[in-house]
C-alpha positions, 0 to 999 in steps of 0.5 A, a space after each residue: 575737544 575743547 571749544 573753538 578759540 580765536 586769536 587776533 594779532 594786530 600789527 600794533 600788538 605784534 610790533 609791541 611784542 617785538 620791541 620788548 622781546 628784541 629790546 628795540 628802542 627809538 624811532 629807528 627801531 620803529 621804522 624797522 618794524 613798520 614794514 612787517 606784513 603778516 602774509 610775509 611772516 606767515 609765509 617765511 615761517 617767522 620764529 618770532 611770530 610763532 613764539 608770539 602766537 604760542 605765548 598768546 594762546 597759552 597753548 602749552 598749558 592745555 596739553 596733557 602731560 604726555 605732550 609736554 616736551 619743552 621744545 618750541 618746534 614740538 609745541 608748534 607741531 602740535 599747535 598746528 594740528 589744532 588750527 582750523 582757520 587762518 585769515 591774514 591780511 597785511 595788518 592782522 592775522 586771525 587764527 581759529 584753533 580747537 585743542 584736541 584730545 589726541 595729537 599725532 606725534 612726529 617721528 621719534 628721531 626729531 623730538 623724542 
């Protein structure tokens, strides 16, 4: 096991990521993003938020070769096993995680 890591996601950083990823421009795009709240994003299972989290943590690069299957769903499944705490407010999310030596693999029919 490695030491505990912490990822702090602010509304501004996530908004910037969305603008770049979705190629949003102008004030209309900014207004679209303004109403985003992290409780909703977590509860709804936002794929964009998951992508942002995996990108910011560089979690995939810390995995042993046996776990390196290039599938975002599989990477998220492994990452969730490393999460120790999540604190979510409307404008910020804090995720504390600790990489594991060994991860449970899902049923083979889903990913392998």
